[in-house]
C-alpha positions in Angstrom: -3.2 18.5 41.3 -1.0 20.3 38.8 1.1 22.6 40.9 4.7 21.2 40.9 5.3 22.8 44.3 3.7 19.6 45.8 6.3 17.2 44.2 8.0 15.3 47.0 7.4 12.7 49.7 5.1 13.1 52.7 4.5 11.0 55.8 0.8 10.5 56.4 -0.5 9.3 59.7 -4.1 8.1 60.2 -5.6 7.8 63.7 -8.9 6.3 64.6 -10.5 6.5 68.0 -12.9 3.7 68.8 -16.3 4.3 70.5 -15.2 4.4 74.1 -18.5 2.9 75.5 -18.1 -0.2 73.4 -14.4 -0.7 74.3 -15.1 -0.2 78.0 -17.9 -2.7 78.0 -15.8 -5.2 76.1 -12.8 -4.9 78.5 -15.0 -4.9 81.6 -16.5 -8.2 80.4 -13.3 -10.0 79.4 -10.4 -8.3 81.1 -11.8 -7.1 84.4 -9.5 -4.6 86.0 -7.1 -4.3 83.0 -6.4 -0.8 81.4 -7.7 -0.5 77.8 -6.1 3.0 77.2 -3.4 1.6 74.8 -5.9 -0.3 72.7 -8.6 2.4 72.2 -6.6 4.3 69.5 -5.8 2.6 66.1 -3.2 4.2 63.9 -1.6 3.7 60.5 1.3 5.4 58.8 2.4 5.5 55.2 4.5 7.6 52.7 2.7 9.5 50.0 4.9 10.3 47.0 3.7 13.1 44.6 5.5 12.8 41.3 5.1 14.8 38.1 3.1 13.4 35.2 5.4 11.3 33.2 5.1 11.8 29.5 7.1 11.0 26.4 7.1 13.0 23.2 5.7 11.1 20.3 6.8 12.6 17.0 5.5 12.6 13.5 8.5 14.0 11.6 8.4 15.5 8.1 10.0 13.5 5.4 13.1 14.4 3.4 12.3 17.0 0.8 13.7 17.9 -2.7 13.0 21.4 -3.8 13.5 22.3 -7.5 14.5 25.8 -8.4 11.7 27.8 -10.0 8.8 26.2 -8.2 8.2 29.3 -6.0 7.3 29.0 -2.3 6.7 25.4 -1.3 5.7 24.1 2.2 7.1 20.9 3.5 4.8 18.4 5.1 3.8 19.3 8.6 5.5 17.7 11.6 3.9 17.1 15.0 5.0 16.4 18.5 2.5 14.9 20.9 2.4 14.5 24.7 1.9 10.7 25.1 0.3 10.9 28.6 -1.6 14.2 27.9 0.0 15.9 30.9 -0.8 19.3 29.3 2.8 20.3 29.3 3.8 23.0 26.9 6.5 22.6 24.3 9.3 24.7 22.9 10.0 23.8 19.3 13.2 24.9 17.6 14.9 24.2 14.3 18.5 24.4 13.4 20.5 23.9 10.2 17.9 25.2 7.8 19.3 27.6 5.2 18.2 31.2 5.1 15.7 30.5 2.2 13.9 27.9 4.3 11.8 29.5 7.0 10.6 27.5 10.0 6.9 28.3 10.8 5.6 26.6 14.0 1.8 26.5 13.6 1.6 26.1 17.4 4.1 24.8 20.1 3.5 21.2 19.0 3.6 21.3 15.2 4.9 23.3 12.3 6.4 23.2 8.8 9.1 24.8 6.6 8.6 27.1 3.7 11.3 26.9 1.0 11.7 29.6 -1.7 14.8 30.2 -3.7 15.9 30.9 -7.3 19.6 31.1 -6.6 21.8 28.4 -8.1 24.2 29.0 -5.3 21.7 27.3 -3.0 22.1 23.9 -4.7 23.0 21.2 -2.2 21.7 19.2 0.7 21.0 20.6 4.1 20.4 18.6 7.3 17.7 20.3 9.4 17.2 19.3 13.0 13.9 20.0 14.8 13.8 19.7 18.6 10.7 19.7 20.9 11.4 20.2 24.6 8.8 19.8 27.3 8.3 23.0 29.3 9.1 21.7 32.8 9.8 23.4 36.1 13.2 22.8 37.7 11.6 20.2 40.1 9.9 18.3 37.2 13.1 18.4 35.1 15.1 17.0 38.0 12.5 14.2 38.4 12.6 13.4 34.7 16.4 13.3 34.7 16.7 11.2 37.9 14.1 8.7 36.5 15.9 8.4 33.2 13.2 10.0 31.1 13.9 12.3 28.2 12.3 15.8 28.3 13.0 16.4 24.6 12.6 14.7 21.2 14.7 15.3 18.1 14.4 14.5 14.4 16.5 15.4 11.4 15.4 15.6 7.8 17.3 16.5 4.7 16.3 19.4 2.4 17.9 19.0 -1.1 17.9 21.9 -3.6 18.2 20.7 -7.2 17.9 22.0 -10.7 14.4 22.0 -12.1 14.1 18.8 -14.1 12.9 19.1 -17.7 11.0 16.0 -18.5 9.7 17.0 -22.0 10.1 19.8 -24.5 7.5 20.9 -27.0 8.3 23.6 -29.6 5.8 26.4 -29.9 6.3 27.0 -33.6 7.8 24.6 -36.1 9.0 25.6 -39.6 8.9 23.2 -42.4 11.7 24.5 -44.5 14.8 26.7 -44.1 16.4 27.8 -47.3 19.9 29.1 -47.1 21.7 30.9 -49.9 25.4 30.6 -49.5 27.2 34.0 -49.4 23.9 36.0 -48.8 24.8 38.5 -46.0 21.2 39.4 -45.4 20.0 35.8 -44.8 17.1 35.6 -42.3 14.5 32.9 -41.6 11.2 32.6 -39.9 11.3 31.9 -36.2 11.5 28.3 -35.3 
C-alpha cells in the first residue's frame, strides 16, 4: 500500500460465529436449560496503525575542490543521496552558494555534479557550496516525519577554491649559446632566446 491517504489509525473488530450445532450439543450435555446465546460469538478488537515508510537520506558528498585557472571546464566528483529504506520517495535536490561560473547539473533527482569553468582572475577565492536533498513527501507524510523526529532532508557543504594555475617547471623552447653586445650600437639585436 503506497497511497498516503491511508495513513492513520483504524479500529478493527473480528467476529467469529461458532458452529451452532456443536455449541447446542455441548450446552445441552453440560448445562441443561442454560442459554448459550452469549457464548456462541467470539470477538476480538485491535487498533491498526498505518504509517508512512520511514527512510533516512544517506549521502555521499563530493569532496572539497580546487580549480586552477586555465584548466577549461572541469567536473567535480559526483555526489549521491540514497533512500535508506528504499521507500521509493522522490527527491528534490538544490544547490546554493555556487558562483555563476560553477553550474550545478543534477544527473537525476538523487545525484549530480558541478562543472567549473572560468578564466577570470576576479573569481579567485573560496566558495562554500551547500547541496540539499529533500524527500518529496505529502503533507500527511511530512507531518508524521516531523512528529516522529525524523529529518526529511539532508545537507552537505563543500568548498570550491579558485586558484592561480601552478607552474611546477619551466623549459625554454630555444636556447642561445652566446649574446654579444656592442656598447653604443643603436641597432643591436640578438637571436631569440
